[in-house]
C-alpha positions as a printed NumPy array, in Angstrom:
array([[  0.   ,   0.   ,   0.   ],
       [  1.242,   3.442,  -0.902],
       [  1.57 ,   5.812,   2.05 ],
       [  1.444,   9.535,   1.377],
       [  2.799,  12.304,   3.54 ],
       [  0.468,  14.783,   5.106],
       [  0.755,  18.45 ,   4.187],
       [  2.377,  19.133,   7.577],
       [  5.013,  16.446,   6.955],
       [  5.751,  17.888,   3.517],
       [  6.137,  21.407,   4.874],
       [  8.321,  20.162,   7.725],
       [ 10.644,  18.428,   5.265],
       [ 10.866,  21.557,   3.102],
       [ 11.723,  23.631,   6.178],
       [ 14.457,  21.171,   7.182],
       [ 15.863,  21.272,   3.65 ],
       [ 15.919,  25.08 ,   3.659],
       [ 17.634,  25.084,   7.066],
       [ 20.232,  22.533,   5.874],
       [ 20.971,  24.595,   2.781],
       [ 21.212,  27.811,   4.823],
       [ 23.619,  26.197,   7.33 ],
       [ 25.858,  25.014,   4.514],
       [ 25.569,  27.988,   2.158],
       [ 29.301,  28.723,   2.369],
       [ 30.607,  25.175,   1.967],
       [ 28.128,  23.795,  -0.589],
       [ 29.381,  25.709,  -3.663],
       [ 32.942,  24.557,  -2.982],
       [ 31.902,  20.914,  -2.757],
       [ 29.69 ,  21.154,  -5.832],
       [ 32.628,  22.604,  -7.768],
       [ 34.875,  19.765,  -6.542],
       [ 32.248,  17.237,  -7.572],
       [ 31.96 ,  18.723, -11.06 ],
       [ 35.747,  18.771, -11.405],
       [ 36.021,  15.124, -10.339],
       [ 33.497,  14.152, -13.007],
       [ 35.215,  16.236, -15.709],
       [ 38.623,  14.765, -14.842],
       [ 37.187,  11.236, -14.617],
       [ 38.386,  11.136, -11.021],
       [ 37.095,   9.369,  -7.925],
       [ 33.576,  10.804,  -7.814],
       [ 32.564,   8.559,  -4.914],
       [ 35.202,  10.01 ,  -2.601],
       [ 34.   ,  13.544,  -3.34 ],
       [ 30.353,  12.503,  -2.948],
       [ 31.025,  11.067,   0.511],
       [ 32.152,  14.514,   1.637],
       [ 29.727,  16.561,  -0.476],
       [ 26.636,  14.986,   1.086],
       [ 27.611,  16.595,   4.389],
       [ 27.049,  20.035,   2.862],
       [ 24.858,  19.583,  -0.225],
       [ 21.327,  18.314,  -0.715],
       [ 20.462,  15.538,  -3.142],
       [ 18.875,  18.11 ,  -5.428],
       [ 22.015,  20.243,  -5.46 ],
       [ 24.186,  17.22 ,  -6.211],
       [ 21.855,  16.   ,  -8.955],
       [ 21.852,  19.425, -10.598],
       [ 25.657,  19.614, -10.474],
       [ 26.014,  16.18 , -12.051],
       [ 23.463,  17.063, -14.715],
       [ 25.399,  20.264, -15.489],
       [ 28.547,  18.334, -16.383],
       [ 27.183,  15.04 , -17.655],
       [ 23.702,  15.634, -19.005],
       [ 20.661,  13.551, -18.313],
       [ 21.101,   9.818, -17.805],
       [ 19.044,   7.724, -20.192],
       [ 18.93 ,   3.993, -19.68 ],
       [ 19.34 ,   1.864, -22.789],
       [ 16.086,   0.297, -23.803]])
């Protein structure tokens, strides 16, 4: 059975995300730049990701990866 969040739960999560991003506003751009550089240089992306998740949201990381690599499309 599919469980859906209530409106209060959704708003709470959005507030926590905004607070996380505000707390890490100084560090996040640096880690996103390092992540992009690791991808461009074909480096160890996992090692950078392990650190980046401490300062960047999943949405920020996804956007950064999309910026350098484009959208992933599974072979069909």
